[in-house]
N, C-alpha and C positions, 0 to 999 in steps of 0.2 A: 503494499499500500504506498510505503514512503516513495519507492521508485515509482511508482504510478503517478503520483502527486505531484512528485519534483519534474517529473518528464513532461507533463501535462502544462505546469506553470511556466516550465522555462521554453515552452513554445510561443510565448507572449514576450516581446521584446522589453516590457515595461517591467518586468518580472526577473527578479535574480534570487535563486535558492540558494540561501547563503549555509544553512546547515540542516541536518536531521536529525531526528534523536528518536532512541528507541522505548523510552518510556518518561514519564513527568520528570523524575531526578536528574536524568541526562538533558530533559530539554532546559531546566532550569541554569545546569551551568552553560550550556551551549548559548542561551540568551544573554547573558552574562558575557560572554566570550564575543559574540557576535552582533549584538545591538540591532536584532531586527528590526522592520516595520511592521511587519505583521507576523500572526502566527497562526498555523493552522494545528490544531488540536484534535485527538480522537478521545473519544471519552474511552475507551477499552484498551487499557496498556495495564504492562505490569509494574511490578517496583511503587509506582505512584500512578495513579488513573488522572485520567482527564480533570476532573471537579477538584481534585487534590491540588493538582499543578495549576488550577487557573485560579483558584485561591491564593496561591502565592504571589502569581505574576500581578494579581490586580493590589494585593497588599503589599508589593514591594515597590515596583514600578508598573503601572498600568500602561498596555500594550493592547492595539486592535487584535482580537482574538475571535477566528471563525473557527467554529467546533464542525467537525465531521462526525457524523452521527446516523448511527442504525434506525431503520423505520419500525423496530419494535416499538410496543408500548413503552418499555422501560427505557429504549433509546429517546423516546421521545419526552418523558418525563425528564429524563437527564440533560437532554439538550434543553429545557424551558428553565431548570434549576441553572444550567449554565448561562443562560441569557439574563438571571437574574443577578445573577453572580458578576455580570461585566462584559461574557462575551458579545460582540457585535454583531453576529449573523451564524449561520451554520447552512451547511450541505448535506444531504443525505446520501449515503451511499446507496448505488443502486442496486446491490443484488447481495446483501449480506456483510458480513464482520471482515470478510474477503471479497471485495468488488472487484474483478479482475476486467469489466467492462465499464471501468468509471470514466472511459472517454465518451461516455455518452452524454454526462453532464460537463465536460472540459469549459463550455463557453459560461456555465454559471458558477463553474469554480472559479474561472479567472477574473469573471466579473465582481465577484464578489470581494475578493483578494485586492484587485486594483480599488475597489470603494473603501473597503476597510482602509487601506494605506491613508485615505484623504479625512478618516473621521478623528476628530478633537476629543482623547478620550477624557479630557477636563468636563466636559460636558456627561459624562454619566456619573461623576463624583460632588458636580457644585450644586447649589441650591437650585431648583427648577421655579423658581418665583422671581422674575428681575423686576425691582419695583422704579417707579417714576420712570417709565418707558412710555411714551405717547401710543394711542392704541388709534385704530382707524374709527371711523365714524358710527355709530351705533343705529341700527334701523329701527324706522318708527313702529310702534306696535301694531298688529294686526286687528282691523276696526269691521270686519264682517261677521255673522254670527256663524260659528263653529256648528259640526255635526255633531254629535254625540253617539259612537256606533253601541251597539248592543254589550260590546265587551269593556264599555266605558273609556275608549279610546277619544281623545280631543287631538293630542300631541304626539310626534314620535321623534326619535334621536336616530342619526344614522351615522355613524363612525369609521374613517378609512384610515389604514395605516400599513405599513411593513416594515422595511428594515427599522430596529429600534423598537417596534410595537408591543411587543408580549412585554416588556418593562414598562412600556408607557403606559400602557391599558390598565397594568395594576395599580400604578399608582392613580389613575382617574377613578377607576371602578371602585377601588376600596372606600373613596370618599364619596359615593353616589347613595344618596338617604335612601332607605329601605322602602319607603313611601312612595316614591317617585311615581306621580302620575304620568307615565310613558311608557312604553316599552323602547329597547335600544337594540338597533341592528348594527353589527360589527362585520366589516372585510378585515382579516389580517392576513395578509398574504403569506401562504404557509402551503406546503402539500398533504396530500391526503395521510391522514394518520397521526397528525401532530396537533390538528385543532380539537380533537376531543379531550385530549389530555390539556390542550390550552385552557379550555372553558371549563374541566375539573379544577383546575389548579386557582382560576379567578373564582371561581364559585365559591370554594374554600376561605377564600380571603376577604369578600365582599357581602354587604348587607343585602344587597339584591341577588336574585336568582340568576345564573349564569349557565348558560349550558350550549352544545352545539345543536344548531337550528336542525330541524329535520322537516322533512318534506307534509306539510299541510299542517304546520303546527300554527295553531290562532294565536294571533298577537296578543299578549296579554300586561297591563302595566307592572312597572316593578322587575321585568324580566329582560336580562340583555340575551341576542340570540348570535353567535358567533357561525358565521358560514361557514361549513364543512371546506376542508383542501380538497381541489378537484371540481366544485360543482359551485356554479354561480346560485346566487340568492336575489329573490325576486319576490314582488307582493303581487298577491289578486287580492280584491273585493267581492264576497260572495253576501249578497244582502247586506246586511249591518254588521258583518264580519269580517277581518282582515286576515288572509291565511297566507304562509310562507311556500312558495314554491321554487323547489331545488331542480336544477338541471346542468346536462353536461354540453349545453349549447358552446357554439365556436368561442375560442379563448380570444380574449380581448388584450391588445397590447402586449401579450405574453403572459395574462393572468387569467386565473379561472380559480376561487373566484375574483372578483373584480368590482373597485368601487363604482366605477361609470355606471356599469350594469346594475348593480343596486340603487345608485342614485336617481339612474332614468325609470328605474321600476317604482320608486317611491314617489316620484313626481305623477306618476299616473294617477296616484290615489287623492279623489276629491276632497274637500273641507278638512284635512287633516292641516295642522300649523307644523312644519317640520323644522327640525334643527339640524344643519349638517356640519360634522368635525373633521377635518383634515389635520391626520397627525403626521408625526414623523418618517421619513420613507423614501427611496430612491423612485425616481421617474417622476410621471405626471398622470398616474392613475388616478381618477376621481374629477380632474378638472372639466370634462367634457360632459360629465353627468352634473357637476352642480349648476355648469348653465342650465341645462334644462330643469333644475330644482328651482332656480329664481326665474326662469322663464314662467314656471307653473305658478309661481308667486307665493306667497305665505313662507316664505323659507329664511332662516336667519342663520347665516354660516360664519364658521370658526376655524381658524387655522392656527395652528402652534407655530409658537415664534421660534426664528432662526436661532435666539440664545438656547432654547432648549432642545431643540430638535436634533438628534444624532446624527441626521443625514435630512437636509433642507429642502430635498427636491419635490416632494409632494405639496408640502405645504405653500412653497415658495411658487410652483405653478401655477396654484389656486389661487395666489396673492394676484399675482401679475393678470390673471384674468379678469382683475375687476369684480369679481362676483364674491369677494370673501367681505364682511361686515366688521369684522373685530380678529385683530393677530393677538392671540393668548400665550401664555407661557403655559408648560405643562401643569406648574402646580395650580394653577386658576381654572383651568378648564372645567374640574370636576364641579366647582363652583358656579361656574355658568350654566353649566345641565342642570343642575339642583334649581336655580334660578329661573330658569327657561320651562321648567316643569313643575 
């Protein structure tokens, strides 16, 4: 695996592999010797495993770490724990702990390592609320009469995020009030097998219910629904209820689930006041869907600030589209959601 990963990375002229390590203890010595810009780290290693190694790295001299993970349930749980400990991203092995066909994800591996090299690790450790910075103008309150659906819905919150999202979502959802009068839809870019573990972990830490969305789930206030990896999450209105529709329709801009697809579907549901939140992530997913939400009306849009985003791609693209009403530090997003609902 070390040889495969090294060979794949060195096919890109931007990357030089300065060292490989057999285990965590060996890695710590070589990090001190070679001072790398980025580390790829397997969870499963002899002598000192990946999580123990990650703790040491983050405790002594934080560096961007991309985890190399298996897609097993234990692998997914360990990967999420690694995100919580400070890893910036992860790749999944294609076929088990020894994946000789790793070339299938060569481009993803290279893209994530190059992106990791640009991340300011201070953003992972500093306070996520920057005071006294001007905000963008807040929209006027909605003035027309709202329809109340059978389930009591009048408002809905839709969150999109990618790189850095699991840790950011944890911070936001932990602060959401248990009696919040709105459902929350979440698209986090993750492969199949990881979103279930993410939902379980977030549910254990939050006052609200957090679950991996299921086909035909009826939206309920006080519940957050995370789109399953590999499936788009849409909504449909039947009579006075709103349900989730999951499908495997065409990948959108490289993503399934896609924030754009979710936002565009939310935009089709009449008589709801919507709040769109775009947080840390690479690329521009969410910007097109946000345009549709704003065009449909009754939408308040918030983007995470550059100061607290691990990767400012998705929020930046949304802000540049002129469809964002307020730029908010990560530490303040939950308060905005609570106030909205």
